[in-house]
Backbone of each chain as ProteinMPNN parsed JSONL, in Angstrom:
{"seq_chain_A": "MPANPPPRSRDGASRWRNSRFTPSARRIDGQGGRARCLRWQPVVANIVGRGVQLVNIWILCRRRLADAYGRTRASRAYGDFNGDAYDAKREGFDVVYERDVYVLDVSQDTDRRFMTSDHPVIMTNGLGREDGHFALAISPTHLFGGFYEPRNYECNQRIAPRRNR", "coords_chain_A": {"N_chain_A": [[128.783, 76.521, 75.16], [125.739, 74.896, 75.975], [122.287, 76.134, 75.799], [120.764, 75.638, 78.106], [122.522, 74.66, 80.482], [123.455, 71.67, 82.188], [123.325, 71.263, 85.775], [125.896, 70.599, 86.785], [127.765, 71.68, 85.041], [127.641, 74.381, 85.359], [129.032, 77.522, 86.504], [130.589, 78.286, 89.662], [129.385, 80.495, 90.981], [126.802, 80.779, 89.883], [125.742, 78.355, 90.552], [125.669, 78.533, 93.314], [123.921, 80.669, 93.595], [121.592, 79.681, 92.403], [121.092, 77.594, 94.095], [120.311, 78.89, 96.376], [118.086, 80.365, 95.573], [116.351, 78.682, 94.313], [113.157, 77.191, 94.469], [112.482, 75.497, 97.397], [111.495, 73.41, 99.881], [113.0, 72.891, 102.094], [114.7, 75.047, 102.382], [113.19, 77.269, 102.846], [112.543, 77.885, 105.475], [115.039, 78.359, 106.643], [116.248, 80.456, 105.184], [114.433, 82.427, 105.134], [112.502, 82.53, 103.112], [111.819, 82.559, 99.538], [113.499, 84.359, 96.926], [112.182, 85.414, 94.696], [109.568, 84.96, 95.091], [107.55, 86.256, 97.278], [107.148, 85.151, 100.382], [105.513, 86.087, 102.814], [104.312, 85.327, 105.197], [105.685, 83.063, 106.485], [108.104, 84.405, 106.882], [107.625, 86.607, 108.606], [106.555, 85.231, 110.726], [108.775, 83.825, 111.534], [110.374, 85.879, 112.446], [109.319, 87.038, 114.789], [108.528, 84.774, 115.972], [105.962, 83.892, 116.687], [104.252, 82.154, 115.541], [101.185, 80.607, 114.912], [99.436, 82.561, 115.895], [100.55, 85.023, 115.083], [100.52, 84.716, 112.335], [97.796, 84.718, 111.826], [97.19, 87.35, 112.586], [98.647, 88.634, 110.662], [97.36, 87.897, 108.294], [94.962, 89.251, 108.645], [96.001, 91.813, 108.554], [96.775, 92.051, 105.894], [94.365, 91.866, 104.59], [93.158, 94.178, 105.474], [94.881, 96.019, 104.395], [94.54, 95.646, 101.619], [91.964, 96.475, 101.487], [92.206, 99.134, 102.115], [94.013, 100.374, 100.303], [93.363, 99.397, 97.839], [92.876, 96.478, 95.965], [94.481, 95.694, 93.746], [96.706, 97.411, 93.789], [97.756, 96.839, 96.3], [98.426, 94.197, 95.897], [100.485, 94.481, 94.093], [102.439, 95.791, 95.54], [102.903, 94.177, 97.762], [103.333, 91.576, 97.001], [101.792, 88.436, 96.17], [98.255, 88.294, 96.573], [95.774, 86.672, 98.189], [93.561, 86.77, 99.788], [90.305, 86.676, 101.413], [87.249, 88.59, 100.877], [87.226, 91.644, 102.626], [85.906, 92.085, 105.822], [84.965, 94.212, 108.119], [83.444, 94.121, 110.467], [83.294, 91.427, 111.048], [85.979, 90.841, 111.46], [86.849, 92.403, 113.637], [89.079, 94.169, 114.46], [90.508, 95.978, 116.193], [92.336, 96.612, 118.419], [95.4, 95.191, 119.022], [97.638, 94.083, 121.22], [100.179, 92.29, 122.374], [102.814, 90.592, 123.995], [105.0, 90.852, 122.142], [104.006, 91.845, 119.801], [102.239, 94.442, 118.223], [99.476, 96.609, 117.4], [98.922, 99.772, 116.365], [96.383, 102.148, 116.58], [95.494, 105.052, 115.097], [93.334, 106.447, 114.364], [91.458, 107.873, 115.843], [92.831, 109.964, 116.944], [94.248, 111.684, 115.276], [94.341, 113.548, 112.186], [96.036, 112.94, 110.23], [97.32, 110.588, 107.848], [98.636, 107.331, 107.318], [101.121, 106.369, 104.911], [102.182, 104.17, 102.242], [104.666, 102.178, 100.53], [106.77, 100.739, 97.965], [108.757, 99.613, 99.451], [107.999, 98.977, 102.307], [108.619, 98.243, 104.954], [109.77, 99.328, 108.016], [112.475, 99.568, 110.24], [114.622, 99.065, 113.125], [118.241, 99.339, 113.126], [118.958, 96.44, 112.335], [117.547, 93.492, 113.617], [118.406, 91.973, 115.664], [119.016, 93.198, 118.034], [118.7, 94.253, 121.465], [116.751, 96.173, 121.73], [115.5, 95.94, 119.339], [113.101, 96.442, 116.807], [110.403, 96.314, 114.441], [108.257, 97.949, 112.062], [105.186, 98.44, 110.264], [103.047, 100.028, 108.091], [99.747, 99.24, 107.897], [97.337, 100.101, 107.12], [95.659, 103.186, 106.312], [95.27, 104.126, 108.879], [96.375, 102.438, 110.738], [99.109, 100.89, 112.388], [101.327, 98.309, 112.261], [103.391, 96.404, 114.362], [106.403, 94.753, 115.502], [108.362, 93.25, 118.065], [111.731, 92.621, 119.098], [112.524, 89.549, 120.576], [114.097, 88.062, 123.227], [114.07, 85.257, 123.679], [113.683, 84.269, 121.199], [116.001, 84.414, 119.816], [117.527, 82.768, 118.188], [115.868, 82.339, 115.976], [115.818, 84.935, 114.992], [118.427, 85.36, 114.182], [118.633, 83.782, 111.944], [117.36, 85.139, 109.952], [118.768, 87.505, 109.162], [118.732, 90.468, 108.188], [119.279, 92.555, 105.328], [121.038, 95.357, 104.066], [120.133, 97.277, 101.421], [120.863, 99.164, 98.427]], "CA_chain_A": [[127.947, 75.942, 76.217], [124.327, 74.868, 75.56], [121.438, 77.184, 76.388], [120.418, 75.254, 79.474], [123.541, 73.68, 80.886], [123.132, 70.9, 83.398], [123.862, 71.935, 86.963], [127.309, 70.367, 87.072], [128.648, 72.462, 84.184], [127.561, 75.804, 85.666], [130.13, 77.994, 87.343], [130.291, 78.222, 91.084], [128.494, 81.557, 91.437], [125.413, 80.515, 89.52], [125.27, 77.206, 91.329], [125.341, 79.009, 94.654], [122.731, 81.514, 93.515], [120.431, 78.834, 92.147], [120.793, 76.778, 95.26], [119.61, 79.714, 97.369], [116.834, 80.931, 95.079], [115.45, 77.664, 93.798], [112.138, 76.82, 95.455], [112.865, 74.301, 98.121], [110.846, 73.462, 101.193], [114.008, 72.832, 103.153], [115.395, 76.314, 102.561], [112.288, 78.389, 103.121], [112.655, 78.274, 106.875], [116.364, 78.858, 107.0], [116.645, 81.69, 104.51], [113.374, 83.414, 105.193], [111.678, 82.593, 101.914], [112.492, 82.64, 98.25], [113.707, 85.754, 96.55], [111.27, 85.889, 93.665], [108.193, 84.719, 95.52], [107.586, 86.755, 98.644], [106.3, 84.405, 101.304], [105.625, 86.944, 103.992], [103.852, 84.726, 106.446], [106.763, 82.393, 107.215], [109.157, 85.342, 107.264], [107.239, 87.348, 109.796], [106.406, 84.283, 111.813], [110.107, 83.528, 112.017], [110.995, 87.014, 113.11], [108.873, 87.168, 116.167], [108.348, 83.451, 116.537], [104.664, 83.762, 117.328], [103.541, 81.056, 114.928], [99.82, 80.704, 114.399], [98.806, 83.822, 116.272], [101.032, 86.112, 114.251], [100.049, 84.509, 110.97], [96.421, 85.201, 111.781], [97.24, 88.813, 112.583], [99.19, 89.077, 109.383], [96.311, 87.762, 107.287], [94.065, 90.383, 108.845], [96.703, 93.011, 108.082], [96.761, 92.123, 104.435], [93.0, 92.176, 104.163], [92.924, 95.593, 105.73], [95.699, 96.747, 103.432], [93.878, 95.609, 100.322], [90.753, 97.276, 101.594], [92.534, 100.555, 102.209], [94.737, 100.908, 99.16], [92.936, 98.773, 96.599], [93.422, 95.13, 95.874], [95.531, 95.572, 92.747], [97.922, 98.083, 94.238], [98.323, 96.09, 97.41], [99.047, 93.004, 95.351], [101.758, 94.806, 93.452], [103.435, 96.191, 96.521], [103.136, 93.202, 98.812], [103.343, 90.216, 96.496], [100.482, 87.892, 95.827], [97.205, 88.491, 97.564], [94.713, 85.707, 97.933], [92.651, 86.772, 100.922], [88.882, 86.818, 101.115], [86.773, 89.959, 100.98], [87.433, 92.159, 103.971], [84.672, 92.379, 106.541], [85.481, 94.812, 109.347], [82.69, 93.663, 111.626], [83.671, 90.052, 111.368], [87.357, 90.739, 111.93], [87.013, 93.008, 114.948], [90.535, 94.301, 114.45], [90.776, 97.309, 116.716], [93.571, 96.714, 119.194], [96.12, 93.971, 119.346], [98.973, 94.25, 121.778], [100.661, 91.285, 123.292], [104.187, 90.868, 124.429], [105.949, 91.282, 121.121], [103.314, 92.298, 118.599], [101.243, 95.45, 118.551], [98.856, 97.353, 116.318], [98.527, 101.101, 116.811], [95.259, 102.742, 115.857], [95.565, 106.5, 115.287], [92.215, 107.073, 113.654], [90.71, 108.782, 116.713], [93.683, 110.988, 117.533], [94.894, 112.585, 114.322], [93.79, 113.541, 110.831], [97.053, 112.478, 109.288], [97.139, 109.199, 107.448], [99.853, 106.627, 106.918], [101.327, 106.043, 103.502], [102.987, 102.963, 102.067], [105.479, 102.245, 99.313], [107.204, 99.404, 97.566], [109.607, 99.079, 100.518], [107.246, 99.57, 103.41], [108.988, 97.812, 106.299], [110.773, 100.167, 108.665], [112.972, 98.84, 111.417], [115.886, 99.52, 113.673], [119.385, 98.793, 112.408], [119.117, 95.056, 112.732], [116.527, 93.03, 114.555], [119.009, 91.147, 116.696], [119.372, 93.986, 119.211], [117.759, 94.119, 122.569], [115.619, 97.075, 121.495], [115.139, 95.86, 117.941], [111.712, 96.238, 116.448], [110.079, 96.765, 113.098], [106.883, 98.433, 111.953], [104.654, 98.407, 108.914], [101.72, 100.627, 108.0], [98.869, 98.248, 107.281], [96.19, 100.813, 106.578], [95.905, 104.609, 106.581], [95.142, 104.491, 110.285], [96.902, 101.405, 111.618], [100.524, 100.568, 112.279], [101.623, 96.987, 112.808], [104.788, 96.347, 114.78], [106.869, 93.568, 116.207], [109.549, 93.475, 118.887], [112.714, 91.557, 119.303], [112.248, 88.781, 121.789], [115.351, 87.327, 123.466], [113.963, 83.797, 123.582], [113.648, 83.898, 119.789], [117.222, 84.943, 119.224], [117.976, 81.882, 117.12], [115.05, 82.642, 114.807], [116.209, 86.229, 114.446], [119.713, 85.26, 113.513], [118.529, 83.114, 110.647], [116.818, 86.032, 108.943], [119.867, 88.344, 108.696], [118.298, 91.534, 107.275], [120.366, 93.136, 104.532], [120.843, 96.746, 103.662], [120.308, 97.431, 99.981], [120.942, 100.553, 97.965]], "C_chain_A": [[126.481, 75.957, 75.769], [123.5, 75.899, 76.317], [121.087, 76.864, 77.841], [121.404, 74.208, 79.971], [123.068, 72.897, 82.094], [123.83, 71.511, 84.6], [125.354, 71.761, 87.153], [128.215, 71.258, 86.241], [128.521, 73.96, 84.445], [128.749, 76.217, 86.537], [129.68, 78.048, 88.801], [129.284, 79.262, 91.529], [127.043, 81.242, 91.114], [124.881, 79.306, 90.27], [124.89, 77.644, 92.735], [124.039, 79.809, 94.629], [121.485, 80.648, 93.317], [120.083, 77.997, 93.37], [120.049, 77.591, 96.301], [118.227, 80.113, 96.876], [115.872, 79.887, 94.545], [114.422, 77.289, 94.855], [112.478, 75.493, 96.111], [112.29, 74.391, 99.518], [111.866, 73.499, 102.311], [114.583, 74.219, 103.432], [114.479, 77.452, 102.973], [112.428, 78.842, 104.567], [113.984, 78.939, 107.165], [116.665, 80.215, 106.417], [115.529, 82.721, 104.509], [112.642, 83.571, 103.884], [112.501, 82.713, 100.647], [112.56, 84.073, 97.778], [112.634, 86.238, 95.599], [109.816, 85.685, 94.054], [108.116, 85.084, 96.994], [106.623, 85.98, 99.516], [106.382, 85.105, 102.652], [105.269, 86.216, 105.266], [104.953, 83.959, 107.163], [107.858, 83.352, 107.66], [108.804, 86.034, 108.568], [107.067, 86.414, 110.979], [107.766, 83.898, 112.379], [110.65, 84.668, 112.859], [110.554, 87.094, 114.558], [108.485, 85.837, 116.776], [107.002, 83.228, 117.192], [103.797, 82.698, 116.668], [102.135, 81.415, 114.488], [99.207, 82.071, 114.7], [99.248, 84.947, 115.343], [100.572, 85.946, 112.81], [98.612, 84.979, 110.819], [96.376, 86.714, 111.741], [97.676, 89.311, 111.217], [98.153, 88.962, 108.265], [95.314, 88.905, 107.409], [94.705, 91.673, 108.32], [96.581, 93.133, 106.573], [95.365, 92.397, 103.91], [92.717, 93.658, 104.341], [93.685, 96.454, 104.727], [95.026, 96.798, 102.068], [92.619, 96.447, 100.337], [91.076, 98.757, 101.531], [93.119, 101.099, 100.915], [94.298, 100.314, 97.833], [93.637, 97.453, 96.389], [94.591, 95.036, 94.9], [96.832, 96.205, 93.241], [98.567, 97.33, 95.376], [99.001, 94.826, 96.903], [100.418, 93.328, 94.769], [102.828, 95.126, 94.487], [103.805, 95.066, 97.469], [103.133, 91.769, 98.3], [101.933, 89.721, 96.245], [99.487, 88.162, 96.936], [96.088, 87.528, 97.26], [93.746, 85.64, 99.106], [91.2, 86.868, 100.477], [88.504, 88.296, 101.179], [86.85, 90.412, 102.438], [86.097, 92.525, 104.607], [85.06, 92.89, 107.92], [84.75, 94.301, 110.58], [83.125, 92.267, 112.044], [85.082, 89.984, 111.954], [87.525, 91.316, 113.331], [88.452, 93.337, 115.267], [90.952, 95.649, 115.019], [92.123, 97.405, 117.435], [94.146, 95.322, 119.384], [97.425, 94.397, 119.98], [99.23, 93.116, 122.726], [102.147, 91.47, 123.366], [105.085, 91.392, 123.319], [105.284, 91.665, 119.803], [102.33, 93.383, 119.004], [100.651, 96.029, 117.276], [98.399, 98.681, 116.894], [97.391, 101.612, 115.944], [95.267, 104.24, 116.129], [94.346, 107.206, 114.721], [91.47, 108.076, 114.518], [91.515, 110.017, 117.099], [94.255, 111.986, 116.546], [94.199, 112.492, 112.972], [94.805, 113.046, 109.814], [96.878, 111.0, 109.016], [98.462, 108.601, 107.003], [99.896, 106.452, 105.408], [102.11, 104.728, 103.429], [103.726, 103.059, 100.743], [105.911, 100.831, 98.953], [108.262, 98.831, 98.509], [109.055, 99.588, 101.847], [107.733, 99.219, 104.811], [110.039, 98.757, 106.865], [111.199, 99.477, 109.948], [114.24, 99.484, 111.931], [117.025, 98.89, 112.88], [119.67, 97.392, 112.896], [118.077, 94.678, 113.764], [117.129, 92.265, 115.723], [119.41, 91.914, 117.938], [118.309, 93.815, 120.289], [116.534, 94.999, 122.35], [115.163, 97.011, 120.046], [113.643, 95.689, 117.734], [111.497, 96.741, 115.026], [108.614, 97.174, 113.062], [106.491, 98.486, 110.489], [103.263, 99.021, 108.94], [100.814, 99.671, 107.251], [97.58, 98.87, 106.793], [96.459, 102.286, 106.844], [95.84, 104.973, 108.049], [95.781, 103.488, 111.244], [98.367, 101.114, 111.321], [100.773, 99.243, 112.987], [103.093, 96.925, 113.173], [105.122, 95.058, 115.484], [108.167, 93.871, 116.92], [110.51, 92.313, 118.773], [112.428, 90.857, 120.623], [113.459, 87.893, 122.069], [115.221, 85.819, 123.303], [113.9, 83.334, 122.134], [114.931, 84.295, 119.076], [117.691, 84.089, 118.06], [117.194, 82.152, 115.837], [115.505, 83.94, 114.166], [117.505, 86.126, 113.68], [119.582, 84.672, 112.122], [118.019, 84.045, 109.561], [117.904, 86.909, 108.34], [119.408, 89.416, 107.721], [119.492, 92.182, 106.582], [120.016, 94.565, 104.171], [121.136, 96.853, 102.17], [120.371, 98.904, 99.615], [120.209, 100.688, 96.65]], "O_chain_A": [[126.031, 76.965, 75.225], [123.935, 76.458, 77.324], [121.117, 77.745, 78.7], [121.142, 73.008, 79.886], [122.347, 73.432, 82.937], [124.832, 72.21, 84.444], [126.022, 72.676, 87.634], [129.325, 71.571, 86.672], [129.227, 74.746, 83.812], [129.376, 75.396, 87.205], [128.5, 77.868, 89.102], [128.419, 78.973, 92.356], [126.159, 81.412, 91.954], [123.693, 79.243, 90.586], [123.893, 77.174, 93.284], [123.178, 79.663, 95.496], [120.461, 80.85, 93.971], [118.912, 77.728, 93.638], [119.234, 77.041, 97.041], [117.289, 80.194, 97.669], [114.693, 80.18, 94.346], [114.776, 77.09, 96.017], [112.73, 74.496, 95.435], [112.567, 75.339, 100.253], [111.613, 74.081, 103.366], [114.916, 74.538, 104.573], [114.957, 78.5, 103.409], [112.43, 80.039, 104.852], [114.045, 79.96, 107.85], [117.277, 81.051, 107.083], [115.685, 83.794, 103.926], [112.193, 84.674, 103.573], [113.71, 82.938, 100.683], [111.757, 84.908, 98.193], [112.214, 87.391, 95.696], [108.922, 86.205, 93.385], [108.559, 84.325, 97.856], [105.408, 86.14, 99.398], [107.201, 84.765, 103.506], [105.869, 86.466, 106.312], [105.151, 84.176, 108.359], [108.479, 83.14, 108.702], [109.59, 86.043, 109.515], [107.399, 86.769, 112.11], [107.893, 83.668, 113.582], [111.312, 84.44, 113.872], [111.39, 87.21, 115.454], [108.15, 85.766, 117.958], [106.897, 82.461, 118.15], [102.725, 82.371, 117.176], [101.922, 82.401, 113.782], [98.539, 82.66, 113.85], [98.424, 85.731, 114.872], [100.267, 86.931, 112.138], [98.25, 85.569, 109.801], [95.623, 87.301, 110.964], [97.137, 90.285, 110.69], [98.077, 89.827, 107.392], [94.872, 89.464, 106.405], [94.034, 92.513, 107.721], [96.31, 94.214, 106.05], [95.199, 93.081, 102.901], [92.121, 94.305, 103.479], [93.189, 97.485, 104.271], [94.949, 97.853, 101.439], [92.248, 97.054, 99.333], [90.317, 99.544, 100.964], [92.746, 102.189, 100.482], [94.824, 100.702, 96.79], [94.841, 97.328, 96.608], [95.587, 94.373, 95.192], [97.909, 95.62, 93.128], [99.79, 97.193, 95.42], [100.041, 94.427, 97.427], [101.375, 92.569, 94.923], [103.993, 94.766, 94.316], [104.942, 95.017, 97.937], [102.95, 90.838, 99.083], [100.997, 90.511, 96.122], [99.855, 88.248, 98.107], [95.512, 87.568, 96.173], [93.176, 84.586, 99.39], [90.912, 87.111, 99.306], [89.336, 89.145, 101.496], [86.569, 89.643, 103.357], [85.267, 93.195, 103.992], [85.438, 92.108, 108.792], [85.366, 94.073, 111.621], [83.297, 91.972, 113.227], [85.352, 89.17, 112.837], [88.278, 90.764, 114.133], [88.996, 92.834, 116.25], [91.69, 96.387, 114.366], [92.96, 98.227, 117.06], [93.467, 94.404, 119.844], [98.249, 95.024, 119.314], [98.576, 92.994, 123.762], [102.675, 92.444, 122.83], [105.868, 92.311, 123.557], [105.967, 91.793, 118.787], [101.656, 93.255, 120.026], [101.253, 95.948, 116.205], [97.578, 98.712, 117.81], [97.44, 101.517, 114.717], [95.069, 104.661, 117.269], [94.33, 108.432, 114.611], [90.904, 109.036, 113.995], [90.942, 111.015, 117.535], [94.712, 113.053, 116.959], [93.556, 111.492, 112.654], [94.459, 112.766, 108.666], [96.356, 110.256, 109.846], [99.294, 109.272, 106.393], [98.87, 106.395, 104.73], [102.629, 104.244, 104.435], [103.433, 103.932, 99.926], [105.471, 99.855, 99.562], [108.627, 97.664, 98.373], [109.595, 100.526, 102.432], [107.297, 99.846, 105.776], [111.087, 98.962, 106.251], [110.384, 98.878, 110.65], [114.849, 100.327, 111.273], [116.795, 98.006, 112.054], [120.519, 97.181, 113.762], [117.768, 95.452, 114.67], [116.422, 91.944, 116.678], [120.073, 91.361, 118.815], [117.207, 93.316, 120.059], [115.42, 94.635, 122.728], [114.505, 97.935, 119.568], [113.0, 94.884, 118.408], [112.307, 97.493, 114.485], [107.829, 96.789, 113.929], [107.337, 98.564, 109.598], [102.402, 98.596, 109.71], [101.081, 99.329, 106.099], [96.801, 98.207, 106.108], [97.416, 102.605, 107.55], [96.317, 106.041, 108.433], [95.725, 103.685, 112.457], [98.799, 101.096, 110.168], [100.463, 99.087, 114.169], [103.949, 97.341, 112.393], [104.247, 94.361, 115.996], [108.981, 94.658, 116.437], [110.148, 91.195, 118.406], [112.132, 91.487, 121.638], [113.814, 87.058, 121.238], [116.156, 85.165, 122.84], [114.046, 82.143, 121.859], [114.936, 84.489, 117.86], [118.193, 84.608, 117.063], [117.767, 82.191, 114.748], [115.574, 84.042, 112.941], [117.657, 86.75, 112.629], [120.341, 85.027, 111.22], [118.217, 83.779, 108.375], [117.962, 87.05, 107.118], [119.668, 89.293, 106.524], [120.565, 92.337, 107.166], [118.85, 94.92, 103.998], [122.242, 96.557, 101.717], [119.983, 99.772, 100.396], [120.153, 101.779, 96.084]]}, "seq_chain_B": "MNQEIMNVIKGLHPDVIVEDVNKLVIGQGRKYVYALDKGPLELVRAGMSTLDYMTFFPEES", "coords_chain_B": {"N_chain_B": [[111.667, 94.965, 128.465], [110.352, 95.193, 125.988], [107.993, 96.267, 126.909], [108.91, 98.733, 127.769], [109.646, 99.939, 125.325], [107.149, 100.023, 124.165], [105.877, 101.79, 125.872], [107.281, 104.123, 125.286], [106.479, 104.493, 122.632], [103.747, 104.809, 122.971], [103.819, 107.16, 124.364], [104.435, 109.075, 122.501], [103.121, 111.675, 120.405], [100.368, 111.052, 118.241], [100.433, 112.425, 115.783], [103.174, 112.841, 115.449], [104.114, 110.236, 115.236], [102.85, 109.346, 112.848], [103.898, 111.151, 111.041], [106.674, 110.653, 111.147], [106.773, 107.952, 110.366], [105.718, 108.138, 107.778], [107.679, 109.697, 106.593], [109.876, 107.969, 106.583], [108.839, 105.864, 105.047], [108.381, 107.077, 102.576], [110.994, 107.82, 101.924], [112.161, 105.323, 101.63], [110.865, 104.257, 99.477], [111.098, 103.075, 96.152], [109.915, 102.683, 93.634], [107.094, 102.931, 93.82], [104.78, 104.883, 95.687], [102.147, 104.904, 97.926], [99.168, 106.581, 98.754], [96.272, 108.034, 100.352], [95.237, 110.278, 99.068], [96.171, 112.952, 96.79], [97.426, 114.838, 98.261], [99.998, 114.843, 99.698], [101.83, 115.019, 97.564], [103.98, 116.685, 96.736], [105.677, 116.339, 98.868], [106.337, 113.656, 98.553], [107.65, 113.698, 96.084], [109.86, 115.19, 96.746], [111.14, 113.665, 98.683], [111.464, 111.017, 97.913], [113.182, 107.916, 97.561], [115.438, 108.66, 98.994], [116.505, 107.46, 101.18], [118.207, 104.618, 102.622], [117.0, 101.238, 102.394], [115.706, 98.496, 104.262], [115.629, 94.975, 103.913], [114.159, 91.729, 104.152], [114.967, 89.82, 102.473], [117.283, 88.122, 100.286], [119.198, 89.914, 97.83], [117.819, 90.319, 94.596], [119.09, 88.991, 91.558]], "CA_chain_B": [[112.201, 95.862, 127.424], [109.273, 95.467, 125.041], [107.046, 97.172, 127.553], [109.505, 100.076, 127.754], [109.505, 100.478, 123.971], [105.74, 100.323, 123.934], [105.556, 103.015, 126.604], [107.811, 105.246, 124.514], [105.624, 104.698, 121.457], [102.47, 105.355, 123.421], [104.028, 108.523, 124.829], [104.543, 110.003, 121.373], [101.851, 112.146, 119.851], [100.092, 110.333, 116.985], [100.922, 113.201, 114.644], [104.611, 112.597, 115.299], [104.287, 108.864, 114.747], [102.452, 109.263, 111.439], [104.828, 111.933, 110.231], [107.954, 109.944, 111.064], [106.612, 106.739, 109.554], [105.569, 108.532, 106.38], [108.97, 110.169, 106.098], [110.698, 106.8, 106.303], [108.251, 105.081, 103.954], [108.654, 107.788, 101.321], [112.419, 107.75, 101.631], [112.52, 103.965, 101.23], [110.194, 103.862, 98.246], [111.909, 103.176, 94.942], [109.064, 102.791, 92.445], [105.715, 103.342, 94.101], [104.339, 105.324, 97.01], [100.693, 104.918, 97.919], [98.509, 107.387, 99.771], [94.838, 108.097, 100.115], [94.947, 111.339, 98.104], [97.383, 113.529, 96.222], [97.881, 115.927, 99.112], [101.441, 114.86, 99.974], [102.59, 114.734, 96.339], [105.253, 117.4, 96.754], [106.514, 115.68, 99.876], [106.83, 112.412, 97.972], [108.638, 114.002, 95.036], [111.083, 115.707, 97.349], [111.831, 112.743, 99.575], [111.468, 109.623, 97.472], [114.461, 107.248, 97.28], [116.564, 109.335, 99.632], [116.99, 106.672, 102.311], [118.402, 103.182, 102.425], [115.902, 100.438, 102.91], [116.061, 97.17, 104.76], [114.774, 93.922, 103.379], [114.402, 90.421, 104.753], [115.267, 88.855, 101.428], [118.511, 88.361, 99.542], [118.994, 90.777, 96.677], [117.6, 89.608, 93.336], [120.158, 89.262, 90.595]], "C_chain_B": [[111.125, 96.203, 126.402], [108.265, 96.441, 125.621], [107.574, 98.596, 127.557], [109.352, 100.713, 126.38], [108.064, 100.876, 123.713], [105.328, 101.595, 124.668], [106.065, 104.238, 125.862], [106.906, 105.546, 123.328], [104.298, 105.308, 121.869], [102.617, 106.8, 123.884], [104.134, 109.526, 123.712], [103.162, 110.461, 120.933], [101.587, 111.434, 118.522], [100.531, 111.087, 115.743], [102.39, 112.905, 114.366], [104.85, 111.204, 114.736], [103.987, 108.795, 113.25], [103.467, 109.989, 110.566], [106.157, 111.197, 110.053], [107.846, 108.7, 110.189], [106.495, 107.103, 108.076], [106.898, 108.986, 105.785], [109.86, 108.987, 105.72], [110.167, 106.018, 105.112], [108.514, 105.758, 102.612], [110.111, 107.651, 100.95], [112.841, 106.373, 101.161], [111.905, 103.565, 99.903], [111.097, 104.053, 97.037], [111.043, 103.356, 93.693], [107.713, 103.396, 92.752], [105.589, 103.849, 95.522], [102.828, 105.469, 96.943], [100.175, 105.773, 99.058], [97.033, 107.48, 99.428], [94.481, 109.168, 99.092], [96.273, 111.921, 97.624], [97.903, 114.704, 97.041], [99.394, 115.962, 99.317], [102.316, 114.646, 98.748], [103.956, 115.426, 96.335], [106.218, 116.756, 97.735], [107.133, 114.407, 99.304], [107.911, 112.706, 96.938], [109.947, 114.475, 95.635], [111.856, 114.615, 98.077], [112.005, 111.337, 99.077], [112.885, 109.148, 97.152], [115.639, 107.945, 97.921], [117.16, 108.517, 100.764], [117.309, 105.25, 101.864], [117.172, 102.444, 102.899], [116.409, 99.081, 103.337], [115.12, 96.15, 104.139], [115.134, 92.605, 104.051], [114.959, 89.431, 103.739], [116.622, 89.142, 100.801], [118.221, 89.133, 98.269], [118.788, 89.946, 95.423], [118.701, 89.958, 92.362], [119.694, 88.878, 89.201]], "O_chain_B": [[110.994, 97.357, 125.992], [107.75, 97.319, 124.928], [106.818, 99.55, 127.377], [108.977, 101.88, 126.269], [107.786, 101.921, 123.124], [104.533, 102.384, 124.158], [105.388, 105.265, 125.804], [106.6, 106.706, 123.048], [103.784, 106.21, 121.207], [101.667, 107.579, 123.812], [103.943, 110.721, 123.94], [102.173, 109.74, 121.067], [102.523, 111.234, 117.748], [100.952, 110.477, 114.76], [102.802, 112.739, 113.218], [105.694, 111.019, 113.859], [104.776, 108.25, 112.478], [103.845, 109.51, 109.497], [106.695, 111.126, 108.948], [108.724, 108.43, 109.37], [107.1, 106.454, 107.223], [107.204, 108.7, 104.628], [110.513, 108.996, 104.676], [110.937, 105.563, 104.267], [108.834, 105.092, 101.627], [110.437, 107.396, 99.791], [113.78, 106.253, 100.374], [112.377, 102.624, 99.265], [111.778, 105.071, 96.915], [111.411, 104.108, 92.791], [107.238, 104.273, 92.03], [106.208, 103.319, 96.445], [102.293, 106.081, 96.018], [100.673, 105.705, 100.182], [96.601, 107.061, 98.354], [93.531, 108.999, 98.327], [97.348, 111.452, 97.996], [98.731, 115.478, 96.561], [100.012, 117.009, 99.127], [103.433, 114.142, 98.871], [104.964, 114.819, 95.974], [107.415, 116.642, 97.471], [108.305, 114.116, 99.541], [108.954, 112.053, 96.912], [111.02, 114.195, 95.1], [113.086, 114.63, 98.091], [112.639, 110.524, 99.75], [113.68, 109.875, 96.556], [116.758, 107.826, 97.42], [118.232, 108.858, 101.263], [116.768, 104.747, 100.88], [116.396, 102.956, 103.705], [117.417, 98.587, 102.832], [113.954, 96.443, 103.876], [116.274, 92.397, 104.467], [115.375, 88.331, 104.102], [117.064, 90.29, 100.788], [117.136, 89.024, 97.698], [119.505, 88.97, 95.204], [119.189, 91.088, 92.341], [120.445, 89.026, 88.237]]}, "name": "protein", "num_of_chains": 2, "seq": "MPANPPPRSRDGASRWRNSRFTPSARRIDGQGGRARCLRWQPVVANIVGRGVQLVNIWILCRRRLADAYGRTRASRAYGDFNGDAYDAKREGFDVVYERDVYVLDVSQDTDRRFMTSDHPVIMTNGLGREDGHFALAISPTHLFGGFYEPRNYECNQRIAPRRNRMNQEIMNVIKGLHPDVIVEDVNKLVIGQGRKYVYALDKGPLELVRAGMSTLDYMTFFPEES"}
């Protein structure tokens, strides 16, 4: 078989894998992004279905993250980072809580600080439950979270979180 | 329901929240764990990679 076989001569498994992982605008929404290029904004926007508002919050989160842990490290842990320089005064990012998104600020109440890792998202066993929610430390003092929302059940089903080992 | 969950979270002491989140984050980490200083180094070495982790993405092959 030649080094780069045409698609028709590949076996079924590789054709299925390539069809899921190949960059394709049609599949980004349905599968929650490509495997090798982490597109967090559409993923998170799908989960809680908040659209523009959540994407804005998420951009602020990433700026704060890069500010807290260093731009290079944040880039390595969270995929590409192309935000502008973080300006706390301009962002005014103290408290956000609306129906299904919240940001906890613990800086005034405790000396302990959040940590992060290469798998930073913590969540209940599946987001499709009535009490399903997920959380993510976005800075040493802030925790970003999202709730399951029944009216977005269809969006949640399309994500299908997987348990890896 | 969301309001109930939020009330539970608000009812927890911040120390408990930070501690629980850190425990989960350390346990889920496979390669890197980031913190502000090296204070929790022993905690990281003891607990790293001990928990399953969830991901939104299909597994890379």
